[in-house]
N, C-alpha and C positions, 0 to 999 in steps of 0.2 A: 504494500500500500504506500503510495507516494505522499509527499507533504500535503498537497492540495486535498487529497481524499481524507486525510486525517483531520484537516482543518474544516472541512465542509460541515460536519455536525455542529461544531462550535459556532460558525458563522450563522447557521440556521437558528441556533438558540439565541444569538444576539439579535437577529432579525425579528424573532418573536417578541423579544423584549422591547425593541424599538417601536414596534407597533402597539404593544399593550400599555406601556408606561404613560404615554400622553393621554390615553383615553380616560384616565382617572381625573383629569383636570381640564379636558378639552373636548369639543365636539369634532367629529371627523367628517370632512366634506369630500365626497367621492369625485375624482377627476379621471376615472378609468385607471390608467397605469400609475397615477399619482394620487396620494391622499394628502389633503391639507388639514392639519390639526389647528384648531382655533381655540385659544384658551377661553374658558368660561370664568370670568371674574378677574381679579387683580393677580399680578405675578409676571414672571418671565414669559414673553411670547413664545409660541411654538413655531413650526416650520412645516414645509411639505417634504414628503419622502416617498419612495416607491411603495405602491400598494402591495399588501401581503396577499399572496395567492393568486395574483393576476398574471396571465400569460402575456407576453409581448412587452417590448421596451417602450418607455415614454419617448415621444417625439418633441422636437422644438415647439411645435404647435401646442402640445399638451402643457409644456412649461409656460408658454405665453398665456394660456388660459388661466393657469394658477396665479401667475403674476398679476393678471388683471383683477382676479378676485382678491388677492392680498391688498392691492391698492384700494380697491373698493372698501375693504374692511378697515383700512388704515393700519395694517400690521406689517412687520418687516417682510420684504421679498426674499425670504430665506429658504434654502433647500439643504437637507442633510441626508447623506447616505453613505454606504460602505462601498468603496471602489470595487472590491473583489466580488461583492454580491450583486451589484448592478453595473457591470462594466460598460454598458452602452449609454448610461445616463449622462456622463460627463460631456460627451460631444453634443448632446441635445441641449443641455443647459448652457454651454458656451455659445452654441448657435443662437440661442434665445437672448444672448447679451449679458449673461452673468459671469462674474469672476469666481473661479474655484480655488479654494484654499485647502491644502493637504495637512492632515494631522495624524501622527502615529496612533493607531488603535491598539491598545495594550490590554492584555488579560493577565491576571495574577496567576502565577504558576501554582497549581494545586499543591505542590510539594514545598512551597515557600513557607518558612515558619511564620506563625502568627506573631505580629509585633507585640512586645510587652507593653504594659500600661505606662511604663516610664518613657520619657521622650529624650533619647540620647542627644547630647549636644545642645539642648535648649537651656536658656538661662534658668537658674534655680528659682527665680521669682515668677516664672511662667508655668501655669498649669494647663494641661491639655486633657479635655474630657468631652463626652457627649452631653448635650443639653436637653432637658425635658421641656415640655410646652410652657410650664410656668416659671422657668428659670429666668431671673431678671437679666441675665447676660444674653438671652436669645435674640432680642431685637437688634442688638449691636452685631451679633454674629451673622444675622441675616443681611445686614447692611454692608458689611465689610466687602463681600465680593463685588458689589456695584462699584465701589471706589477702586478696587483692584483692577477691574476690567476697563474702567474709564481711563486708567493710567497704565497701559500695558507694558510688558517687559519685566525684567527681574532686577533692574537697578533701583536703588533707594530713591523714592519719590517724595512728593510734597504733602500729599493728603495724609492728615493725621487725626488727632482727637477731635479737633474742631469740625473737620469735614465729616467724621463719623457721626458726630452729634446731629449734624444737619441731615445726613442720610437716614438716621433713625427717625427723625421728625417727618421726613418725606414718606418713609414707609408706613408710618402710622396714619398719615393724612390720606394716602391713596388706597389704603386697604390691603396693600401687598403683605405687610407684616401679619395682619390678622389671618389672611388666607394661608400663609406659610405656617403659622402657629397651629392652625387646625390640621394641616397635613402632618405635622409632627405629632399632634395629639392622636391622630388616627393611625399612626405607624406607617404612613406612606413615605415619609421623609425622615431621615436621621441626620441631625446636625452635630458636628463636632467643632470645637474652637480651642484656640490657644489664648489664654486669658492672663492678663497682668493687672492686678489690683481691680479685678472685676470688669476690665475693658477687653473686648475682643480685638486681638491683633491679627488673627488669621482665622478663617473658618472655611468649612466645606460641608458637603452633604453626600449621602448615598441614598438611593431610592430603590428599595427592594421590591421585586415582583416575583413571587415564588422563590426559586432557588438562584435567581440571578439579580445582581444589583450593579448599578452604574455609579461610580464616584463622579460627582459634578461640582462645579462652582467653587473649587478650592482657590481661594485668593487671600493675599496678605495685604494688610493696610500698607500703602506704599511707603510710608515713613518707617515701617517696621520690617522692611525686607532685609534679606541677606543674614537671617538669624536661624535658618533651618526650620521655620515654623510650618511651612507648607508640607514638608515631608512628615513632620510630627503629626499634623492634623490628618494627613492621608493614612498614616499608620493607625491612628485611633479609629478611623472609619473602617479600615480593613478588619481590625480586631472586632469591632461591633458587628460588621456584616457576618463574619464567621461565627460569632456567638449566636446569631440568629439562624444558623444552618444554611447560609448562602454558600453555594458551591462554586459559582462563577462570578467573580468580581472583575469589572473592567472599567476602563476610562479612556478618554481621548486626550493625549498630551498636546500642549500648545505648539511645541516644535521638538526637534531632535535633542536639543540641550535639556529641555524639561523631561523628555522621555528617559534620558540617561539617569536623571535623579530618581524617577519612579522605579527604574531598574534596580535601585538599591533595596527596594522592598520586595523584589521578586516579580515585578510586572515585566512581561515580554511582549514585544510587538508581534501582532498576528495579521494585521491588515492595515488599510489606510482609510481613515474617516475623512469624508469630503464635505465641505461647507461652501455653498454658493450664495453670493449676494451681489447686488449691483456694484459697479465700480464706484469708488469714492472720489 
């Protein structure tokens, strides 16, 4: 059995997850070879991706139809898929005028040891733990990734405590914090954070569906970068996922440098996640 044959069942499992996970917070609109997930309520917007169980590849015309609907709804013109699972989609997306970005798709080696509760290399004054729905640190942990992704990269940045306070207020005002808290309460999302004096410096999530979970939204407050916090938070998420009986833990790394960091925990690249959006 060659490598591709061994990989096929894993990619099928991930495709099932990608289809199931958004349905708990979004409605699915059918565009034949493509499905558009539209979030119900506040929170991160979703995207379009290949329809599960449909024969035939999407065409550029299909992509344009979805883009028209996304503009009508006022949501991002975003598409996400796995290159190896839908090899013909990239050409159609690019023909329709979108720019495609590649990200290493990584799965935790089943034989990798579960990280310990301690966070090696992290400042003694920083604690790393999962947060319950009533934890006073949760609103800050939910806000940190917004600041991290607004100031991309790994270099130490400018956004710090003041920016975090503003982001927490914004999340309370637009309802996104309340929606996320209810997902935590329902067990749909697990949040872990690195905390110092009660303030979230880094946070991330994993979202279990059956025996599969994706680690998402790991971000560090830009002013607190280069302290090993992202790796420590990811380790806490891995430990929590395994404690819940999750057998397949995966994530998409921002780039090859970030992928090498995740490799320290036992994540291995298995495919390429593609994200398409309009040119900026």
